[in-house]
N, C-alpha and C positions, 0 to 999 in steps of 0.2 A: 414311326420311330417310338421305341420304348420311352415312356416319360422319364424314367430314371437316367437312361442314356442321354436324353436331351438335357437333363439337369446337369450332368457331368460336363457336357459340351459347353453349357452356359458358364459353368464354374471356370473352365479353362479360358474361355473368352474373357471373362471378368479379370482373371489373373493377368492375362496378356495386356489388358488396358490399365492395370493397377487399380481396379475397382474392388477394394476390399469389402465394401458394403454389399456389392453384388455377390461376392463369395459367401458372406455371412448370411444373406437371406436364404441360402440353400441349406443351412445347417440346423439340425435339431438343437434344442436348448441344452441337451446333455451329450452332444456329439463327443465321441471318443476319438481323439486325433492321435495317430501313431499308436493305435491299440496293439497289444501283444509285443511291444518293444520293451526291453530293459532300458535303463537310462543310457543315453547315447553321448559320445564325445562330440557329436555334430550338433551344434545348437539349434539348427532348424529341424532336426529330427527328434525333438524331445516329445515324449508322450504327455498328454494332458487331456482335460475335459472342458467342453464348453466353447462357445463362439469366441470368447475372449482369448482363449488359448490359440484358436485358429488365427486370429488377428496377430497374435505374437509370432506365430510361425511365419506368416507372410512378412512381417517386419524383420525377423531374424534372417530369413532367406534373402530378402532384397538388400538388407544392409550388409550381409556377410558375403554375398556372392552376386557377381554381375552375370545374370543369365543372358547368354547370347543367342541361344536356341532352345525352344521348347516346342517340340513337334509331337502332336498326338497322332500316332500312326494307326492305331486300331482301337476300337472300343467295342467290347463284347458285353452283352446284357442278358440276364436271365432273372426274372422275378425281382427280388430286392437287391441283387448283386450286380455290380458293374465293374469290369476290369478294363483298364486302359493301359496300352503299351505306349510308352512315351520316350522319345529321345531328348536328352538334356545335355547341353554344353554350356559351361560357364567358367568363370574365373573367380577364385576366392580373393576377395579384395585385399585382405591383410597380407597375403603371401604371393599373389600373382600366379599361383598354381592353378592349372586347369582341371576341371572335373568333366568327364565325358561318361554319360550313362546311355547305353543303347538298350532299347526294349525294357526300360525300367517299368515294372508293373506297379500300377496304382490301383488299390483295392478299395472300392466304395460299397458300403451297405446303406440301404435306405429304410426309413420307417414307413408306417402305413400312410403317413401324410405326405410322403414324397420328399422328406428332408433327410440329409446325410446323418446317419446315426453312428457310423464307424468308418474310419479311413486310415490307411497306412500306405507309405511308400515301401516297396521292396527294393531298397536301394543298396548300392555297394558302399556300405558304411566304412569299410576299411579304406577304400580309395578316398572317400570324402574326409575322413579323419586325417589321413596322411596329407591331403591337400591343405589342411588347416595348420599343419606344423611348419614353423619357419625352416628355411633351408639350413 
């Protein structure tokens, strides 16, 4: 198995266990999280840099949304690029509204040391922003 693909699988496994340190061990010190995004109305989809920002992402996501399902359906790897297709189902804690993402692409780029240097969700931000709005 491609080492970068294996690293992505380890990151998802760490996320599933709530192991933030396990996630952060895979990050480059200058990782660009949610690269190529403008500011987002969705707090867990905020762009930023560094492992501290990645830890804030995990905190914002787990505090803001009860993830009931995160299924990694397919992981494709070539060189420094890994793309995962993920199904996500969860409920926004503040509104009780459900978010369902089918085949949400997660895009991972790795550096020469095998650390994540860039990552982004290609998420349905409209759906997620609407789920954050009170009824």
